[in-house]
BANUFI-439984 format. One line per field, with one value per residue (C-alpha): residue number from 1; x, y, z. Coordinates in nm, 4 decimals, m for minus. Example, Ala and Ser with C-alpha at 12.3 -4.5 7.8 and 13.67 -1.06 7.14 Angstrom:
BEGIN
seq	[1,2]
c1	[1.2300,1.3670]
c2	[m0.4500,m0.1060]
c3	[0.7800,0.7140]
//
This chain:
BEGIN
seq	[1,2,3,4,5,6,7,8,9,10,11,12,13,14,15,16,17,18,19,20,21,22,23,24,25,26,27,28,29,30,31,32,33,34,35,36,37,38,39,40,41,42,43,44,45,46,47,48,49,50,51,52,53,54,55,56,57,58,59,60,61,62,63,64,65,66,67,68,69,70,71,72,73,74,75,76,77,78,79,80,81,82,83,84,85,86,87,88,89,90,91,92,93,94,95,96,97,98,99,100,101,102,103,104,105,106,107,108,109,110,111,112,113,114,115,116,117,118,119,120,121,122,123,124,125,126,127,128,129,130,131,132,133,134,135,136,137,138,139,140,141,142,143,144,145,146,147,148,149,150,151,152,153,154,155,156,157,158,159,160,161,162,163,164,165,166,167,168,169,170,171,172,173,174,175,176,177,178,179,180,181,182,183,184,185,186,187,188,189,190,191,192,193,194,195,196,197,198,199,200,201,202,203,204,205,206,207,208,209,210,211,212,213,214,215,216,217,218,219,220,221,222,223,224,225,226,227,228,229,230,231,232,233,234,235,236,237,238,239,240,241,242,243,244,245,246,247,248,249,250,251,252,253,254,255,256,257,258,259,260,261,262,263,264,265,266,267,268,269,270,271,272,273,274,275,276,277,278,279,280,281,282,283,284,285,286,287,288,289,290,291,292,293,294,295,296,297,298,299,300,301,302,303,304,305,306,307,308,309,310,311,312,313,314,315,316,317,318,319,320,321,322,323,324,325,326,327,328,329,330,331,332,333,334,335,336,337,338,339,340,341,342,343,344,345,346,347,348,349,350,351,352,353,354,355,356,357,358,359,360,361,362,363,364,365,366,367,368,369,370,371,372,373,374,375,376,377,378,379,380,381,382,383,384,385,386,387,388,389,390,391,392,393,394,395]
c1	[1.4349,1.5445,1.2665,0.9828,0.7991,0.6557,0.4550,0.1229,0.0859,m0.0364,0.2623,0.4971,0.3693,0.4090,0.7649,0.8578,0.7005,0.9157,1.2259,1.1854,1.4160,1.6907,1.4726,1.3780,0.9912,0.7803,0.6351,0.9712,1.0460,0.7062,0.8425,1.1235,0.8969,0.6646,0.9561,1.0637,0.7318,0.7464,1.0783,0.9961,0.8770,0.6445,0.9248,1.1661,1.2303,1.0529,1.3058,1.2040,1.3146,1.2170,1.1665,1.1282,1.3621,1.2157,1.0443,0.7727,1.0277,1.2579,0.9797,0.9107,1.2883,1.3243,1.0315,1.1486,1.5045,1.4671,1.1479,1.2763,1.0283,1.1883,1.5419,1.5506,1.7581,1.7670,1.6882,1.6279,1.5913,1.6064,1.8272,2.1413,2.2289,1.8798,1.9606,2.3226,2.1950,1.9215,2.1909,2.3882,2.0921,1.9842,2.3200,2.3524,2.0208,2.0528,2.4187,2.3218,2.4279,2.1562,2.2237,2.1625,2.0071,1.9011,1.6671,1.3916,1.4200,1.7215,1.5312,1.2421,1.4867,1.6121,1.4827,1.5398,1.3255,0.9828,0.7958,0.8496,0.7618,0.6744,0.6410,0.6905,0.5380,0.1494,0.1762,0.4423,0.2210,0.0089,0.2968,0.5316,0.2361,0.1571,0.5229,0.5865,0.3103,0.4542,0.7872,0.6339,0.6665,0.4134,0.3541,0.3117,0.2143,0.1612,m0.1639,m0.3210,m0.3116,m0.3498,m0.4254,m0.7345,m0.9961,m0.8693,m0.5491,m0.6673,m0.8885,m0.5572,m0.3669,m0.6263,m0.6621,m0.2705,m0.2868,m0.5477,m0.3834,m0.0460,m0.1630,0.0008,m0.0613,m0.1135,m0.1450,m0.2211,m0.0751,m0.3660,m0.1604,m0.4052,m0.6077,m0.3215,m0.2705,m0.4345,m0.5905,m0.8063,m0.8891,m0.9847,m1.1996,m1.3761,m1.4794,m1.6836,m1.8249,m1.9163,m2.0334,m2.3286,m2.2468,m2.3081,m2.6161,m2.6590,m2.4087,m2.6011,m2.3309,m1.9500,m1.6775,m1.2947,m1.1210,m0.7688,m0.5866,m0.5349,m0.3013,0.0494,0.2020,0.2306,0.3089,0.5307,0.8838,1.2218,1.3515,1.7356,2.0098,1.9343,2.0945,2.3993,2.3005,1.9191,1.7576,1.5086,1.3587,1.2932,1.1463,0.9016,0.8239,0.4647,0.4381,0.4803,0.8502,0.9178,1.2401,1.3640,1.2534,1.3146,0.9725,0.8448,1.0744,1.0084,0.6729,0.4959,0.1639,0.1116,0.1169,m0.1754,0.0824,0.2221,m0.0729,m0.4389,m0.6169,m0.3249,m0.4316,m0.7710,m0.5627,m0.2944,m0.4424,m0.8008,m0.6945,m0.6219,m0.9027,m1.1727,m1.0637,m1.1554,m1.4587,m1.5568,m1.4613,m1.6417,m1.9760,m1.9122,m1.9468,m1.6665,m1.8328,m2.0443,m2.3867,m2.2813,m2.0467,m2.0747,m1.7667,m1.6714,m1.3422,m1.0802,m0.7648,m0.8905,m0.5692,m0.4343,m0.1395,m0.1447,m0.2480,m0.3383,m0.3858,m0.4696,m0.7361,m0.6411,m0.9828,m1.2340,m1.5883,m1.7222,m2.0385,m2.0324,m2.3832,m2.3855,m2.6727,m2.8201,m2.5209,m2.3879,m2.0048,m1.8445,m1.4927,m1.3439,m1.0249,m1.0045,m0.7798,m0.8039,m0.9754,m0.9372,m1.1777,m1.1899,m0.8533,m0.7108,m0.7405,m0.5820,m0.7046,m0.9196,m1.2350,m1.5673,m1.8371,m2.2057,m2.4379,m2.7868,m2.6412,m2.3338,m2.0070,m1.6400,m1.3384,m1.0226,m0.6811,m0.3477,m0.2835,m0.6332,m0.9919,m1.2780,m1.6389,m1.8597,m2.2463,m2.2607,m2.5044,m2.2101,m1.9052,m1.6123,m1.2609,m1.0471,m0.7884,m0.4551,m0.2298,0.1313,0.3130,0.3115,0.6500,0.6483,0.4575,0.4812,0.3339,0.5788,0.2496,0.1210,0.4549,0.3852,0.1450,0.0147,m0.0814,m0.4066,m0.7200,m1.0517,m1.2758,m1.4766,m1.3224,m1.0767,m1.3622,m1.4498,m1.1131,m0.8863,m0.5476,m0.3639,m0.0434,0.1345,0.3250,0.4514,0.2855,m0.0613,m0.3009,m0.1234,m0.4544,m0.6422,m0.6011,m0.5467,m0.6450]
c2	[m1.4627,m1.3810,m1.4420,m1.4987,m1.1793,m1.4191,m1.6483,m1.5483,m1.4282,m1.7696,m1.9627,m1.7048,m1.7367,m2.1123,m2.0859,m1.8678,m2.1065,m2.3669,m2.1754,m1.9619,m2.0637,m2.1507,m2.4318,m2.6110,m2.6793,m2.4642,m2.7609,m2.8884,m2.5915,m2.5617,m2.7217,m2.4958,m2.1906,m2.3347,m2.3928,m2.0380,m1.9191,m2.1195,m1.9861,m1.6090,m1.4876,m1.2002,m0.9786,m1.0859,m0.8024,m0.8979,m0.9380,m0.7630,m0.7392,m0.4595,m0.5500,m0.2428,0.0473,0.3670,0.6652,0.4717,0.1984,0.4730,0.6105,0.2812,0.2196,0.5409,0.4392,0.0737,0.1466,0.3230,0.0869,m0.0726,m0.3622,m0.4949,m0.5446,m0.4265,m0.7289,m0.7040,m0.4830,m0.5808,m0.3951,m0.4914,m0.1592,m0.2390,0.1373,0.1626,m0.1254,m0.0160,0.3373,0.1401,m0.0674,0.2689,0.4539,0.1963,0.1772,0.5429,0.5519,0.2404,0.1543,m0.1937,m0.2745,m0.4945,m0.7609,m0.6336,m0.8344,m0.7791,m1.1163,m1.1269,m1.4829,m1.4716,m1.2882,m1.5396,m1.8436,m1.7076,m1.8845,m1.5883,m1.3504,m1.3036,m1.0763,m0.8746,m0.5258,m0.4884,m0.1373,m0.2154,m0.1238,m0.2293,m0.5449,m0.7006,m0.6864,m1.0109,m1.2274,m1.1060,m1.1339,m1.5235,m1.6031,m1.4499,m1.6543,m1.9522,m1.8975,m1.8664,m1.4720,m1.2437,m0.9608,m0.5925,m0.5025,m0.1473,m0.0111,m0.1111,m0.4554,m0.5874,m0.4842,m0.7069,m0.9020,m1.2262,m1.1688,m1.0139,m1.3477,m1.5564,m1.3272,m1.3559,m1.7351,m1.7662,m1.5894,m1.8182,m2.1302,m2.0660,m1.8939,m1.5654,m1.2062,m0.9674,m0.6212,m0.3506,m0.0051,0.2022,0.4208,0.7033,0.5019,0.5078,0.9011,1.0879,1.3438,1.0871,0.9139,1.2654,1.3581,1.0161,1.0680,1.3444,1.1877,0.8787,1.0334,1.2034,1.5717,1.6010,1.4079,1.1177,1.1191,1.1186,1.2085,1.2283,1.3199,1.2468,1.4580,1.5004,1.6477,1.4911,1.2045,1.3376,1.0439,1.0550,0.7531,0.8806,0.7168,0.7138,0.3650,0.3369,0.1210,m0.0591,0.1211,m0.0442,m0.2435,m0.2875,m0.6281,m0.5285,m0.8498,m0.9034,m0.5330,m0.6416,m0.9659,m1.0684,m0.7720,m0.8056,m0.7802,m0.4327,m0.2393,m0.0364,0.3331,0.5636,0.6576,0.3120,0.2560,0.5774,0.6628,0.3320,0.4523,0.5777,0.2185,m0.0477,m0.3073,m0.1813,0.0103,0.0512,0.3479,0.6064,0.8344,0.6321,0.3484,0.5641,0.8661,0.7169,0.3827,0.6115,0.8835,0.6220,0.4162,0.7022,0.7777,0.4121,0.4255,0.7446,0.5884,0.2391,0.0571,m0.1380,m0.1783,0.0140,m0.1340,0.0185,0.2206,0.4515,0.6311,0.8382,0.9817,1.0652,1.2330,1.5083,1.7031,1.4384,1.2399,1.3208,1.0066,0.8108,0.4964,0.5789,0.8574,1.2047,1.3136,1.0955,1.1469,0.8610,0.7991,0.5066,0.3998,0.2899,0.2072,0.5263,0.7367,0.8504,0.9045,1.0772,1.0588,1.3824,1.3860,1.7055,2.0135,2.2953,2.0998,2.3079,2.2978,2.5028,2.6929,2.5852,2.2067,2.0191,1.6715,1.5239,1.3990,1.5809,1.4287,1.5957,1.5066,1.6505,1.8955,2.0070,1.8808,1.7974,1.8475,1.6781,1.5943,1.4864,1.8145,1.9657,1.9348,2.1515,2.1428,2.3690,2.4646,2.2226,2.2833,2.2892,2.4622,2.2660,2.4526,2.3762,2.0861,2.1304,1.8250,1.7712,1.7987,1.4683,1.3068,1.0259,0.9090,0.5566,0.7053,0.5728,0.4847,0.2494,0.0342,m0.0390,m0.2657,m0.0112,0.2672,0.4362,0.3391,0.4984,0.2865,0.0191,0.0494,m0.2574,m0.5194,m0.2844,m0.2989,m0.0865,m0.2117,m0.5079,m0.3300,m0.6136,m0.8143,m1.1569,m1.1799,m1.3073,m1.4511,m1.6064,m1.7994,m1.5216,m1.2173,m0.8818,m0.5857]
c3	[m1.5216,m1.8873,m2.1142,m1.8864,m2.0372,m2.2927,m2.0014,m1.8835,m1.5388,m1.4183,m1.5776,m1.4566,m1.0722,m1.1070,m1.2284,m0.9501,m0.6906,m0.8387,m0.8283,m0.5153,m0.2372,m0.4840,m0.6195,m0.3216,m0.2717,m0.0230,0.1209,0.2308,0.4079,0.5972,0.9222,0.9419,0.9093,1.1708,1.3923,1.3507,1.4346,1.7654,1.8589,1.8202,2.1677,2.2322,2.3687,2.0393,1.7858,1.4506,1.2002,0.8769,0.5083,0.2866,m0.0932,m0.2811,m0.1802,m0.3838,m0.2646,m0.0671,0.0338,0.1847,0.4084,0.5508,0.5859,0.7767,1.0227,1.0719,1.0922,1.4473,1.5557,1.8837,1.8026,1.4811,1.3230,0.9647,0.8631,0.4797,0.2025,m0.1745,m0.4908,m0.8567,m0.8967,m0.7344,m0.6504,m0.4568,m0.2277,m0.1544,m0.0527,0.1520,0.3417,0.3915,0.5193,0.7706,0.8889,0.9503,1.1298,1.3385,1.3812,1.1978,0.8319,0.6897,0.3953,0.0612,m0.2480,m0.5918,m0.6016,m0.3661,m0.3695,m0.1815,0.0808,0.0939,0.1409,0.4602,0.7460,0.9979,0.8304,0.9723,0.7781,0.4352,0.3467,m0.0219,m0.1455,m0.5219,m0.8105,m0.8009,m1.0541,m0.8280,m0.5246,m0.5579,m0.6472,m0.3545,m0.0991,m0.2221,m0.2484,0.0890,0.2551,0.0955,0.2188,0.5895,0.6077,0.7403,0.4643,0.4488,0.1101,m0.0155,m0.1608,m0.3871,m0.2856,m0.6512,m1.0127,m1.0634,m0.8200,m0.9256,m0.8012,m0.4916,m0.4047,m0.4625,m0.2184,0.0468,m0.0130,0.0237,0.3443,0.4890,0.3558,0.4810,0.8060,0.7596,0.8722,0.5677,0.6052,0.3316,0.3451,0.4443,0.6822,0.7141,0.9552,1.2100,1.1824,1.4793,1.2692,1.1067,1.3984,1.5563,1.2656,1.2781,1.6276,1.5079,1.1863,1.3574,1.6943,1.5535,1.5499,1.1900,1.1977,0.9871,0.6821,0.3598,0.1054,0.1047,m0.1583,m0.2085,m0.4300,m0.5972,m0.8896,m1.2241,m1.2943,m1.2966,m1.5175,m1.8948,m2.1282,m2.3639,m2.3685,m2.5085,m2.4853,m2.4098,m2.2782,m1.9405,m1.6661,m1.4766,m1.2026,m1.3103,m1.3841,m1.6079,m1.6502,m1.2846,m1.2820,m1.5594,m1.3761,m1.4821,m1.7170,m2.0932,m2.2142,m2.3343,m2.4211,m2.1147,m2.0720,m1.7685,m1.8245,m1.7407,m1.4640,m1.2749,m1.4120,m1.3781,m1.2494,m1.5999,m1.7402,m1.7461,m1.7450,m1.3925,m1.2571,m1.3214,m1.2139,m1.1782,m0.9163,m0.8713,m0.7230,m0.5839,m0.3768,m0.4229,m0.2100,0.0885,0.0483,m0.0176,0.2703,0.5066,0.3404,0.4088,0.7623,0.8224,0.6749,0.8487,0.5313,0.3382,m0.0288,m0.2400,m0.3886,m0.7418,m0.9011,m1.2045,m1.3494,m1.6616,m1.7630,m2.0225,m2.0985,m2.2905,m2.3466,m2.5360,m2.4030,m2.0361,m1.8450,m2.1725,m2.0477,m1.6704,m1.7390,m1.6406,m1.5502,m1.3836,m1.2027,m1.0170,m0.7906,m0.5414,m0.4167,m0.0504,0.1609,0.2881,0.1459,m0.2080,m0.2420,m0.5425,m0.6470,m0.7974,m1.0248,m1.2000,m1.2932,m1.0364,m0.7957,m0.4656,m0.1977,0.1259,0.1999,m0.1058,m0.0153,m0.3294,m0.1993,0.0846,0.1932,0.2907,0.4767,0.4652,0.7182,0.8076,1.0654,0.8997,0.7242,0.7829,0.5482,0.6441,0.5077,0.6373,0.7986,0.9219,0.9594,0.9735,1.0866,0.8917,1.0283,1.2705,1.5617,1.8339,1.7141,1.6856,1.6326,1.3177,1.4362,1.2847,1.3403,1.3655,1.0121,0.8390,0.9176,0.6842,0.4109,0.5796,0.9221,1.1824,1.4000,1.1656,1.2210,1.5959,1.7764,2.0381,1.8144,1.9129,1.7211,1.7641,1.9934,1.8573,1.5174,1.5031,1.4117,1.1043,0.9397,1.1176,1.0454,1.2129,1.3074,1.4854,1.2378,1.3191,1.6329,1.7762,1.5387,1.2264,1.0782,0.9063,0.6600,0.7939,0.6101]
//
């Protein structure tokens, strides 16, 4: 992998495609992958590998390690101490120690792995999804799915070409509090929804850095992957969301994916007609690449939606993030803990849900989690990995 930073993304992807599976061609492995899929019965546990053992990866690990429907067979991270800690944690939670790897290609070459989880920095999402599909794996990729539209189309095409199930980490749809809120929003109690808002605080990531020696156990070239070659700094490794090379949008593509997804669910639409936005980092350095403050308006059929990312951005009861739906008969505010209906014709008590147990939402990983009636056809997550239909893309 040394020296690959001078290559374009396309060239890098091509080289990875050639070298994945220890140099063996993907096409030559297709029969083995299909044979494995045919052997897996509906009652057999799905064998999963986790690629990326950082904060979000650890949350997934905690849910998957105790999920009776799967076996966490392998963990992988470019930073050796992370995958070693993950191996230990899985063993403590499940009694079974997974295999550990630094190079994800060693995971993809295993015929006994059915699916991969890819909670990596954003710039790696497209390649891991495409290469996972090529290697015959179903893929769970964290949001945002991709930094660019072009890469997203390549991901969809790969899922269809290789007949894999691909799921994006929109965990909020599996949380009961949002399903209950959607029953109200879409049930007509607020009247037609004519406007909605999603809001959050400013970007928390700056871009100042102090280059230094690469830590022991870190493959910095592999961490950079398709991004430009630069010296190591801890700010890039642990604050990657502040850099355009690794994440485009900051909080807009971090929290925004979750919050705007719920907004679209509530209004029953999956894409705007037009978008306008302004923003900047008006204090100077903070969030200098991914803007600190952003105001955006999304035009949907019959409904205007705004995105608010700014300082001191608190709503009802001190909500520092959330969504608000405004209808002709009332409004509903919701976050991961509570929802509240204001000024509706029929009084609806404030709903307080269970404390959030995991960023990864354990219910998101099991195939029989409750889904609001009638919504699966409109984009609710396909949560059954490695089973059922394998010839399409799942959101």
